[in-house]
C-alpha positions in Angstrom: 10.0 -1.9 -12.5 6.9 -2.4 -14.4 6.3 -5.5 -12.1 6.8 -3.7 -9.5 4.2 -1.3 -10.1 1.8 -3.9 -10.8 2.4 -5.3 -7.8 2.1 -2.2 -5.6 -1.2 -1.7 -7.8 -2.8 -5.1 -7.5 -2.6 -4.8 -3.9 -4.1 -1.6 -3.8 -6.9 -2.4 -6.1 -7.2 -5.9 -4.5 -7.9 -3.9 -0.9 -10.4 -1.6 -2.1 -13.7 -4.1 -2.4 -13.0 -5.5 1.0 -12.9 -2.2 2.5 -15.9 -0.8 0.5 -17.7 -3.9 2.1 -16.2 -3.7 5.6 -17.6 0.2 5.4 -21.2 -1.4 4.4 -20.5 -3.6 7.8 -19.5 -0.7 9.8 -20.8 2.4 8.8 -20.4 4.5 11.9 -16.3 4.0 10.9 -15.2 7.0 9.1 -11.8 5.4 8.5 -13.5 2.3 6.1 -14.8 5.6 3.9 -11.3 7.3 4.2 -9.1 4.0 3.0 -11.6 3.6 0.3 -10.8 7.1 -1.0 -7.2 7.1 -0.1 -6.7 3.3 -1.6 -8.7 4.7 -4.9 -6.5 7.7 -5.1 -3.3 5.7 -4.6 -3.8 3.2 -6.9 -4.1 6.0 -9.7 -1.0 7.5 -8.1 1.1 3.7 -8.5 0.1 4.2 -11.9 2.8 6.9 -12.8 5.2 6.5 -10.0 7.9 9.0 -9.9 11.6 7.7 -10.9 12.4 8.5 -6.8 9.5 6.1 -5.6 10.4 3.2 -8.1 14.0 3.9 -6.7 12.8 3.8 -2.9 10.9 1.0 -3.8 12.9 -1.6 -6.2 15.7 -2.2 -3.7 13.3 -4.4 -1.9 11.2 -6.2 -4.9 11.2 -9.4 -5.9 8.4 -11.1 -7.6 8.7 -14.1 -5.7 10.0 -12.6 -2.2 6.9 -13.4 0.8 8.4 -10.9 2.4 7.6 -8.0 0.0 3.7 -9.7 -0.7 3.5 -10.4 3.2 4.7 -6.3 3.9 2.8 -4.6 1.1 -0.4 -6.2 2.1 0.4 -5.0 6.0 0.4 -1.4 4.7 -2.2 -1.8 2.3 -4.3 -2.8 5.2 -3.1 0.5 7.7 -3.9 2.5 4.8 -7.0 4.8 6.2 -6.2 3.5 10.1 -2.6 4.6 10.0 -3.1 8.6 10.2 0.5 9.0 9.0 -0.1 7.9 5.7 -2.1 10.6 3.6 -0.4 10.9 0.6 1.0 8.5 -1.7 4.5 9.5 -0.5 3.8 8.5 2.6 2.5 5.0 1.6 5.9 4.7 -0.2 7.7 5.4 2.8 5.9 3.8 5.3 6.3 0.7 2.6 10.3 1.1 2.4 10.1 1.4 6.5 8.4 -1.7 7.6 10.0 -3.9 4.4 13.5 -2.7 6.2 12.7 -3.3 9.6 11.4 -7.2 8.4 14.6 -7.9 6.4 16.2 -6.7 9.3 14.4 -8.8 12.2 14.9 -11.9 9.3 
């Protein structure tokens, strides 16, 4: 479970400086500022994931699974751009949905 939280937190924290650089590069696009705000909040939420959130993600998690890492990065990049990701629960549910879709297509 600790590895799962570390993986999610790493992906979120890794995206914050990238989004901040895009915010500087494209100051007229408010989505980047929103993304930085949400990613920062989600990073704090990832540290104290609920048992329910962990239970949703754990069946899909493997440190060595390329699908996990690729899909996690994809969903993290959508934060601030996809209107349905406004809370950490939204983020978890979107990640689970994407993981289910990726596994079904594989």
